[in-house]
N, C-alpha and C positions, 0 to 999 in steps of 0.2 A: 504493500500500499504506500502510495507516494503522497506528497504534500498536496498536490492537486485533488487526489481523491479525498483526503481527509477534509479539506476545505469545502469541497462540494457536499459531502456528508453533513458537515457542520452547518452549511447554509440551509439544508432542508430540515435539520433539527430546529433551526431557528424560525424558518418560514412556517413549519407545522405548529410551532408554539404561538407565533403571531397569528395564525389562523384560528386558533382556539379562542381568541379574544375578539375576533370579528364574528359576532354571533347574533343571532335572533333567538331569544329564549322561548322555548316550547317545553312542555312536560311530557315524558320525561327525558326527552333528548333535544338538546338545543341544536339549531341549525347553524353550523360554522363553516369556515373555509378551510378547515384542516384536510378534508378529503381532497380538495383541489391540490394541495401541496403534496399529499401522499402519492395521488396519481402522477403528478408532475415528477416526483422523485423517481418513480418507476420508469417514466418515459426518458428521463435525462440522465439517470445514472445507471451503472450496470446493476443487474438484479441484486446481487450481493450487498452492493453498497446502498442501494434503495432500502433494502430490508434492514440493514444496519442502522441507517439514519432513523428509521421509526422505531427500532429497538432502543436506541439511545434516547429518543424522544420520551418513549414510555418509562425508561429507567430513571430519567431526570424527573419526570412527574412523580413517580412512585417514591422517589427519594425526599420528597416534600417540597419541591420547587412548584409553584402553582402554574404550570404549564398547560393543564387541562382546561377545558371550558368552564368547569366548575371547581377549579382548585388544584389540589395535588396531595401527595402523601399516600402511604401504603393503604390507608382506609379506602382510598378510591376504588380498590378492587371490589368493594361491596356496593359500589355506585351502579345503578341500572344501565349506565352508559358505557361502562368499562369494556364490554364486549365489542363495541364499535372500535374502540381505541386498540384492542388486541388484534382486530381484523386489519389494522393498518399495515402490519408486518407482512402477512401473506399477499395482501393486495398489492403493496409496493413491489414485492419480489415478482408476482405473477405478471403485473403490468410490465416490468422490466424485461422479463423473459419474452412476453409476446411482442412487445414493441421492438425488440432487437432481432427477433426472428423474421419479421416482415421483410420482403425484398425491397420494398420501397416505403419510405416514412410518409405515406399519405394520411390525409385527414380521416379517411375512412378506417384505415387500419388503427390510428390512434383512438378513434372513437370505440371501436371494438375492444381494444385493450383497456381503455378507460371504463367502459360499461362493465367488463368482467371484473375489473378491479373493485368497482363500486359494489357489484353484486356480492363479492366476498366480504366486503365490510358489512354489508346488510345481513349476510347469513350468519357472521359471527356475532353481530350486534343484536340481531333478533332473537337468536337462540339464548344468548345471555340475558337479554331483557326479560324474556319469558320466564327463565329460570329465576332470576333474581327478584322480579315482582312477586312471583308465586311463593318461593321458598325463603327469600331473605326479608322482603318487606311484608310478605303475607297478604298481598293484595291479589285476589284472583283475577286473572287476565286470560280471556280466551284467545285463540288463534287470530280471530278477526280483529280484535282490539290491539293485539300485539302488532300485527301488520299495519292497523291504522296509525297508531301513535308512534311505531318505530320505523315506518317505511313510507306508507302512502301519502302522509302530509308533507313528506320531504322530497318526493319525487320531482316536482317542478324545479326546486333549488337544486337538487342533485343532477338533473338533467342539464341545467345550465352549467353546472361545474364540469359535467362531463364534456360538454361542448367546448367550454373554455379551455380544458386542459388539453383536448385534441387539437384545438386551434393553435394554441401556444407551443405545445409539444412538437407538432408537425413542422411549424416554422423553424424551430431550433434544430430539430433532427434533420430537416431537409438541408439546412445550411451546413451542418456537420457532415452529412452524407455527400454533399457536393464537394466540400472542402477535401474530404478524404479521397474522393474520386479523382480530383485534380492531381494529387500527389503521386 
């Protein structure tokens, strides 16, 4: 790992942290810009580095530094939203793998990778939300309400973030792709 990689990883740790504070409060899951930066980390970094950036982000938050949307600390593991945060790691990695396997960095390819990454975050988050609400908080939440409160109300915002990450990611990767082709 060289200085350039470490710097890029650190940048995405910082961006994901900033994204947590740019939020619209909903219960039980706030709408933030974190997922935009998670997806962009996958598009712009190598898969391992993207996953590492999100692992470091989570580690920093669990250590007590309030980088999550609702604070930080080890007790955040008991938060209904923690499953979404855990989903950042596989999402960043899978987006990284997918975006690097496409033969051309088109917007469509980036949309596919970003959509799959977002679905991974939802899968992890919804499962954790359901288990947390039922067994930790003790509030009975059926599958419909879990989907409603943990996914459906966020689809317009997440669709916008998917499109934004695909547009930004494709522009950056097309430039890198062209620069590498010239060499």
